[in-house]
mmJSON file of the N, C-alpha and C atoms, coordinates in Angstrom:
{"data_MODEL":{"atom_site":{
"group_PDB":["ATOM","ATOM","ATOM","ATOM","ATOM","ATOM","ATOM","ATOM","ATOM","ATOM","ATOM","ATOM","ATOM","ATOM","ATOM","ATOM","ATOM","ATOM","ATOM","ATOM","ATOM","ATOM","ATOM","ATOM","ATOM","ATOM","ATOM","ATOM","ATOM","ATOM","ATOM","ATOM","ATOM","ATOM","ATOM","ATOM","ATOM","ATOM","ATOM","ATOM","ATOM","ATOM","ATOM","ATOM","ATOM","ATOM","ATOM","ATOM","ATOM","ATOM","ATOM","ATOM","ATOM","ATOM","ATOM","ATOM","ATOM","ATOM","ATOM","ATOM","ATOM","ATOM","ATOM","ATOM","ATOM","ATOM","ATOM","ATOM","ATOM","ATOM","ATOM","ATOM","ATOM","ATOM","ATOM","ATOM","ATOM","ATOM","ATOM","ATOM","ATOM","ATOM","ATOM","ATOM","ATOM","ATOM","ATOM","ATOM","ATOM","ATOM","ATOM","ATOM","ATOM","ATOM","ATOM","ATOM","ATOM","ATOM","ATOM","ATOM","ATOM","ATOM","ATOM","ATOM","ATOM","ATOM","ATOM","ATOM","ATOM","ATOM","ATOM","ATOM","ATOM","ATOM","ATOM","ATOM","ATOM","ATOM","ATOM","ATOM","ATOM","ATOM","ATOM","ATOM","ATOM","ATOM","ATOM","ATOM","ATOM","ATOM","ATOM","ATOM","ATOM","ATOM","ATOM","ATOM","ATOM","ATOM"],
"id":[1,2,3,4,5,6,7,8,9,10,11,12,13,14,15,16,17,18,19,20,21,22,23,24,25,26,27,28,29,30,31,32,33,34,35,36,37,38,39,40,41,42,43,44,45,46,47,48,49,50,51,52,53,54,55,56,57,58,59,60,61,62,63,64,65,66,67,68,69,70,71,72,73,74,75,76,77,78,79,80,81,82,83,84,85,86,87,88,89,90,91,92,93,94,95,96,97,98,99,100,101,102,103,104,105,106,107,108,109,110,111,112,113,114,115,116,117,118,119,120,121,122,123,124,125,126,127,128,129,130,131,132,133,134,135,136,137,138],
"type_symbol":["N","C","C","N","C","C","N","C","C","N","C","C","N","C","C","N","C","C","N","C","C","N","C","C","N","C","C","N","C","C","N","C","C","N","C","C","N","C","C","N","C","C","N","C","C","N","C","C","N","C","C","N","C","C","N","C","C","N","C","C","N","C","C","N","C","C","N","C","C","N","C","C","N","C","C","N","C","C","N","C","C","N","C","C","N","C","C","N","C","C","N","C","C","N","C","C","N","C","C","N","C","C","N","C","C","N","C","C","N","C","C","N","C","C","N","C","C","N","C","C","N","C","C","N","C","C","N","C","C","N","C","C","N","C","C","N","C","C"],
"label_atom_id":["N","CA","C","N","CA","C","N","CA","C","N","CA","C","N","CA","C","N","CA","C","N","CA","C","N","CA","C","N","CA","C","N","CA","C","N","CA","C","N","CA","C","N","CA","C","N","CA","C","N","CA","C","N","CA","C","N","CA","C","N","CA","C","N","CA","C","N","CA","C","N","CA","C","N","CA","C","N","CA","C","N","CA","C","N","CA","C","N","CA","C","N","CA","C","N","CA","C","N","CA","C","N","CA","C","N","CA","C","N","CA","C","N","CA","C","N","CA","C","N","CA","C","N","CA","C","N","CA","C","N","CA","C","N","CA","C","N","CA","C","N","CA","C","N","CA","C","N","CA","C","N","CA","C","N","CA","C","N","CA","C"],
"label_alt_id":[null,null,null,null,null,null,null,null,null,null,null,null,null,null,null,null,null,null,null,null,null,null,null,null,null,null,null,null,null,null,null,null,null,null,null,null,null,null,null,null,null,null,null,null,null,null,null,null,null,null,null,null,null,null,null,null,null,null,null,null,null,null,null,null,null,null,null,null,null,null,null,null,null,null,null,null,null,null,null,null,null,null,null,null,null,null,null,null,null,null,null,null,null,null,null,null,null,null,null,null,null,null,null,null,null,null,null,null,null,null,null,null,null,null,null,null,null,null,null,null,null,null,null,null,null,null,null,null,null,null,null,null,null,null,null,null,null,null],
"label_comp_id":["UNK","UNK","UNK","UNK","UNK","UNK","UNK","UNK","UNK","UNK","UNK","UNK","UNK","UNK","UNK","UNK","UNK","UNK","UNK","UNK","UNK","UNK","UNK","UNK","UNK","UNK","UNK","UNK","UNK","UNK","UNK","UNK","UNK","UNK","UNK","UNK","UNK","UNK","UNK","UNK","UNK","UNK","UNK","UNK","UNK","UNK","UNK","UNK","UNK","UNK","UNK","UNK","UNK","UNK","UNK","UNK","UNK","UNK","UNK","UNK","UNK","UNK","UNK","UNK","UNK","UNK","UNK","UNK","UNK","UNK","UNK","UNK","UNK","UNK","UNK","UNK","UNK","UNK","UNK","UNK","UNK","UNK","UNK","UNK","UNK","UNK","UNK","UNK","UNK","UNK","UNK","UNK","UNK","UNK","UNK","UNK","UNK","UNK","UNK","UNK","UNK","UNK","UNK","UNK","UNK","UNK","UNK","UNK","UNK","UNK","UNK","UNK","UNK","UNK","UNK","UNK","UNK","UNK","UNK","UNK","UNK","UNK","UNK","UNK","UNK","UNK","UNK","UNK","UNK","UNK","UNK","UNK","UNK","UNK","UNK","UNK","UNK","UNK"],
"label_asym_id":["A","A","A","A","A","A","A","A","A","A","A","A","A","A","A","A","A","A","A","A","A","A","A","A","A","A","A","A","A","A","A","A","A","A","A","A","A","A","A","A","A","A","A","A","A","A","A","A","A","A","A","A","A","A","A","A","A","A","A","A","A","A","A","A","A","A","A","A","A","A","A","A","A","A","A","A","A","A","A","A","A","A","A","A","A","A","A","A","A","A","A","A","A","A","A","A","A","A","A","A","A","A","A","A","A","A","A","A","A","A","A","A","A","A","A","A","A","A","A","A","A","A","A","A","A","A","A","A","A","A","A","A","A","A","A","A","A","A"],
"label_entity_id":["1","1","1","1","1","1","1","1","1","1","1","1","1","1","1","1","1","1","1","1","1","1","1","1","1","1","1","1","1","1","1","1","1","1","1","1","1","1","1","1","1","1","1","1","1","1","1","1","1","1","1","1","1","1","1","1","1","1","1","1","1","1","1","1","1","1","1","1","1","1","1","1","1","1","1","1","1","1","1","1","1","1","1","1","1","1","1","1","1","1","1","1","1","1","1","1","1","1","1","1","1","1","1","1","1","1","1","1","1","1","1","1","1","1","1","1","1","1","1","1","1","1","1","1","1","1","1","1","1","1","1","1","1","1","1","1","1","1"],
"label_seq_id":[1,1,1,2,2,2,3,3,3,4,4,4,5,5,5,6,6,6,7,7,7,8,8,8,9,9,9,10,10,10,11,11,11,12,12,12,13,13,13,14,14,14,15,15,15,16,16,16,17,17,17,18,18,18,19,19,19,20,20,20,21,21,21,22,22,22,23,23,23,24,24,24,25,25,25,26,26,26,27,27,27,28,28,28,29,29,29,30,30,30,31,31,31,32,32,32,33,33,33,34,34,34,35,35,35,36,36,36,37,37,37,38,38,38,39,39,39,40,40,40,41,41,41,42,42,42,43,43,43,44,44,44,45,45,45,46,46,46],
"pdbx_PDB_ins_code":[null,null,null,null,null,null,null,null,null,null,null,null,null,null,null,null,null,null,null,null,null,null,null,null,null,null,null,null,null,null,null,null,null,null,null,null,null,null,null,null,null,null,null,null,null,null,null,null,null,null,null,null,null,null,null,null,null,null,null,null,null,null,null,null,null,null,null,null,null,null,null,null,null,null,null,null,null,null,null,null,null,null,null,null,null,null,null,null,null,null,null,null,null,null,null,null,null,null,null,null,null,null,null,null,null,null,null,null,null,null,null,null,null,null,null,null,null,null,null,null,null,null,null,null,null,null,null,null,null,null,null,null,null,null,null,null,null,null],
"Cartn_x":[0.969,-0.049,1.032,0.433,1.135,0.685,-0.57,-1.029,-0.207,-0.24,0.26,-0.339,0.444,-0.179,-0.346,-1.213,-1.003,-1.381,-0.454,-0.749,-0.735,-1.465,-1.63,-0.985,0.053,0.45,0.246,-0.192,-0.356,0.459,0.776,1.542,1.009,0.83,0.49,1.486,1.49,2.415,2.165,3.132,2.961,2.794,3.611,3.507,3.989,3.987,3.908,5.358,6.417,7.623,7.59,7.148,6.841,5.929,4.849,3.975,4.528,5.487,6.023,7.099,7.853,9.002,8.089,6.839,6.286,5.901,5.19,4.922,6.069,7.059,8.309,8.838,8.837,9.182,8.707,7.321,6.208,6.774,6.891,7.01,8.326,9.351,10.591,10.587,9.443,8.823,8.281,7.8,7.201,7.917,7.792,8.915,8.628,8.901,8.697,9.781,9.926,11.037,10.849,11.539,11.629,10.552,9.91,8.809,9.484,8.449,8.65,7.532,8.052,7.238,7.71,6.847,7.139,7.484,8.781,9.296,9.171,8.379,8.301,6.789,5.907,4.609,4.743,4.052,3.82,4.978,6.077,7.1,6.749,5.771,4.98,4.349,4.012,3.238,3.894,5.226,5.957,6.521],
"Cartn_y":[-1.105,0.045,1.126,2.197,3.493,4.561,4.387,5.278,5.478,6.686,6.904,5.952,5.941,5.3,6.263,6.183,7.161,6.399,6.372,5.653,6.731,6.682,7.331,6.72,7.181,6.789,7.83,7.264,8.189,7.667,8.303,8.06,8.779,8.171,8.797,8.945,9.73,10.202,10.956,11.067,12.232,13.544,13.721,15.236,15.082,16.184,16.122,15.492,15.641,15.018,13.491,13.074,11.745,11.03,11.585,11.46,11.22,12.223,12.35,11.008,10.898,9.715,8.422,8.176,6.968,6.872,7.831,7.868,7.572,8.2,8.114,6.868,6.097,4.936,3.81,4.194,3.107,3.341,4.368,4.858,3.977,4.056,3.29,2.033,1.348,-0.099,-0.626,0.536,0.18,-0.198,-1.285,-1.929,-1.435,-0.153,0.416,0.789,0.588,1.051,2.553,3.563,4.77,5.475,5.152,5.85,7.159,8.081,9.453,9.763,10.697,10.995,12.326,12.95,14.165,14.233,14.778,14.96,16.15,16.959,18.085,18.234,17.343,17.197,17.62,18.487,18.933,19.906,20.07,20.914,22.345,22.801,24.204,24.314,23.256,23.169,23.072,22.675,22.289,23.372],
"Cartn_z":[-0.058,0.004,-0.178,-0.679,-0.945,0.224,0.871,1.692,3.121,3.738,5.042,6.04,7.183,8.473,9.394,10.495,11.55,12.776,13.795,14.995,16.299,17.245,18.252,19.354,20.172,21.308,22.546,23.435,24.864,26.073,26.9,28.206,29.484,30.495,31.637,32.633,33.515,34.749,35.63,36.629,37.615,36.941,36.242,35.626,34.126,33.39,32.039,31.597,32.222,31.63,31.885,32.739,33.095,32.139,31.633,30.64,29.367,28.891,27.837,27.826,28.889,28.868,28.764,29.328,29.054,27.547,27.006,25.442,24.628,24.797,23.865,24.02,25.356,25.43,24.682,24.551,23.871,22.382,21.734,20.535,20.126,20.951,20.831,20.526,20.905,20.808,19.545,18.724,17.525,16.334,15.905,14.73,13.377,13.14,11.761,11.199,9.908,9.01,8.622,8.533,8.087,8.793,10.039,10.677,11.148,11.243,11.752,12.71,13.607,14.832,15.11,16.04,16.535,17.635,17.755,19.447,20.215,19.922,20.293,21.328,21.065,21.798,22.949,23.584,25.027,25.587,24.845,25.248,25.613,24.843,25.019,26.254,26.925,28.107,29.393,29.351,30.407,31.163],
"occupancy":[1.0,1.0,1.0,1.0,1.0,1.0,1.0,1.0,1.0,1.0,1.0,1.0,1.0,1.0,1.0,1.0,1.0,1.0,1.0,1.0,1.0,1.0,1.0,1.0,1.0,1.0,1.0,1.0,1.0,1.0,1.0,1.0,1.0,1.0,1.0,1.0,1.0,1.0,1.0,1.0,1.0,1.0,1.0,1.0,1.0,1.0,1.0,1.0,1.0,1.0,1.0,1.0,1.0,1.0,1.0,1.0,1.0,1.0,1.0,1.0,1.0,1.0,1.0,1.0,1.0,1.0,1.0,1.0,1.0,1.0,1.0,1.0,1.0,1.0,1.0,1.0,1.0,1.0,1.0,1.0,1.0,1.0,1.0,1.0,1.0,1.0,1.0,1.0,1.0,1.0,1.0,1.0,1.0,1.0,1.0,1.0,1.0,1.0,1.0,1.0,1.0,1.0,1.0,1.0,1.0,1.0,1.0,1.0,1.0,1.0,1.0,1.0,1.0,1.0,1.0,1.0,1.0,1.0,1.0,1.0,1.0,1.0,1.0,1.0,1.0,1.0,1.0,1.0,1.0,1.0,1.0,1.0,1.0,1.0,1.0,1.0,1.0,1.0],
"B_iso_or_equiv":[0.0,0.0,0.0,0.0,0.0,0.0,0.0,0.0,0.0,0.0,0.0,0.0,0.0,0.0,0.0,0.0,0.0,0.0,0.0,0.0,0.0,0.0,0.0,0.0,0.0,0.0,0.0,0.0,0.0,0.0,0.0,0.0,0.0,0.0,0.0,0.0,0.0,0.0,0.0,0.0,0.0,0.0,0.0,0.0,0.0,0.0,0.0,0.0,0.0,0.0,0.0,0.0,0.0,0.0,0.0,0.0,0.0,0.0,0.0,0.0,0.0,0.0,0.0,0.0,0.0,0.0,0.0,0.0,0.0,0.0,0.0,0.0,0.0,0.0,0.0,0.0,0.0,0.0,0.0,0.0,0.0,0.0,0.0,0.0,0.0,0.0,0.0,0.0,0.0,0.0,0.0,0.0,0.0,0.0,0.0,0.0,0.0,0.0,0.0,0.0,0.0,0.0,0.0,0.0,0.0,0.0,0.0,0.0,0.0,0.0,0.0,0.0,0.0,0.0,0.0,0.0,0.0,0.0,0.0,0.0,0.0,0.0,0.0,0.0,0.0,0.0,0.0,0.0,0.0,0.0,0.0,0.0,0.0,0.0,0.0,0.0,0.0,0.0],
"pdbx_formal_charge":[null,null,null,null,null,null,null,null,null,null,null,null,null,null,null,null,null,null,null,null,null,null,null,null,null,null,null,null,null,null,null,null,null,null,null,null,null,null,null,null,null,null,null,null,null,null,null,null,null,null,null,null,null,null,null,null,null,null,null,null,null,null,null,null,null,null,null,null,null,null,null,null,null,null,null,null,null,null,null,null,null,null,null,null,null,null,null,null,null,null,null,null,null,null,null,null,null,null,null,null,null,null,null,null,null,null,null,null,null,null,null,null,null,null,null,null,null,null,null,null,null,null,null,null,null,null,null,null,null,null,null,null,null,null,null,null,null,null],
"auth_seq_id":[1,1,1,2,2,2,3,3,3,4,4,4,5,5,5,6,6,6,7,7,7,8,8,8,9,9,9,10,10,10,11,11,11,12,12,12,13,13,13,14,14,14,15,15,15,16,16,16,17,17,17,18,18,18,19,19,19,20,20,20,21,21,21,22,22,22,23,23,23,24,24,24,25,25,25,26,26,26,27,27,27,28,28,28,29,29,29,30,30,30,31,31,31,32,32,32,33,33,33,34,34,34,35,35,35,36,36,36,37,37,37,38,38,38,39,39,39,40,40,40,41,41,41,42,42,42,43,43,43,44,44,44,45,45,45,46,46,46],
"auth_comp_id":["UNK","UNK","UNK","UNK","UNK","UNK","UNK","UNK","UNK","UNK","UNK","UNK","UNK","UNK","UNK","UNK","UNK","UNK","UNK","UNK","UNK","UNK","UNK","UNK","UNK","UNK","UNK","UNK","UNK","UNK","UNK","UNK","UNK","UNK","UNK","UNK","UNK","UNK","UNK","UNK","UNK","UNK","UNK","UNK","UNK","UNK","UNK","UNK","UNK","UNK","UNK","UNK","UNK","UNK","UNK","UNK","UNK","UNK","UNK","UNK","UNK","UNK","UNK","UNK","UNK","UNK","UNK","UNK","UNK","UNK","UNK","UNK","UNK","UNK","UNK","UNK","UNK","UNK","UNK","UNK","UNK","UNK","UNK","UNK","UNK","UNK","UNK","UNK","UNK","UNK","UNK","UNK","UNK","UNK","UNK","UNK","UNK","UNK","UNK","UNK","UNK","UNK","UNK","UNK","UNK","UNK","UNK","UNK","UNK","UNK","UNK","UNK","UNK","UNK","UNK","UNK","UNK","UNK","UNK","UNK","UNK","UNK","UNK","UNK","UNK","UNK","UNK","UNK","UNK","UNK","UNK","UNK","UNK","UNK","UNK","UNK","UNK","UNK"],
"auth_asym_id":["A","A","A","A","A","A","A","A","A","A","A","A","A","A","A","A","A","A","A","A","A","A","A","A","A","A","A","A","A","A","A","A","A","A","A","A","A","A","A","A","A","A","A","A","A","A","A","A","A","A","A","A","A","A","A","A","A","A","A","A","A","A","A","A","A","A","A","A","A","A","A","A","A","A","A","A","A","A","A","A","A","A","A","A","A","A","A","A","A","A","A","A","A","A","A","A","A","A","A","A","A","A","A","A","A","A","A","A","A","A","A","A","A","A","A","A","A","A","A","A","A","A","A","A","A","A","A","A","A","A","A","A","A","A","A","A","A","A"],
"auth_atom_id":["N","CA","C","N","CA","C","N","CA","C","N","CA","C","N","CA","C","N","CA","C","N","CA","C","N","CA","C","N","CA","C","N","CA","C","N","CA","C","N","CA","C","N","CA","C","N","CA","C","N","CA","C","N","CA","C","N","CA","C","N","CA","C","N","CA","C","N","CA","C","N","CA","C","N","CA","C","N","CA","C","N","CA","C","N","CA","C","N","CA","C","N","CA","C","N","CA","C","N","CA","C","N","CA","C","N","CA","C","N","CA","C","N","CA","C","N","CA","C","N","CA","C","N","CA","C","N","CA","C","N","CA","C","N","CA","C","N","CA","C","N","CA","C","N","CA","C","N","CA","C","N","CA","C","N","CA","C","N","CA","C"],
"pdbx_PDB_model_num":[1,1,1,1,1,1,1,1,1,1,1,1,1,1,1,1,1,1,1,1,1,1,1,1,1,1,1,1,1,1,1,1,1,1,1,1,1,1,1,1,1,1,1,1,1,1,1,1,1,1,1,1,1,1,1,1,1,1,1,1,1,1,1,1,1,1,1,1,1,1,1,1,1,1,1,1,1,1,1,1,1,1,1,1,1,1,1,1,1,1,1,1,1,1,1,1,1,1,1,1,1,1,1,1,1,1,1,1,1,1,1,1,1,1,1,1,1,1,1,1,1,1,1,1,1,1,1,1,1,1,1,1,1,1,1,1,1,1]
}}}
């Protein structure tokens, strides 16, 4: 297939930094080739 794919990953934690860490740890477990993700989500809220 030539279409793009979207995956939503969420994390929870005691504060925003902890939730971001959980979410990005989960993203790191996704087995995708040439995958892309935003690393700036939530930074403007911290």
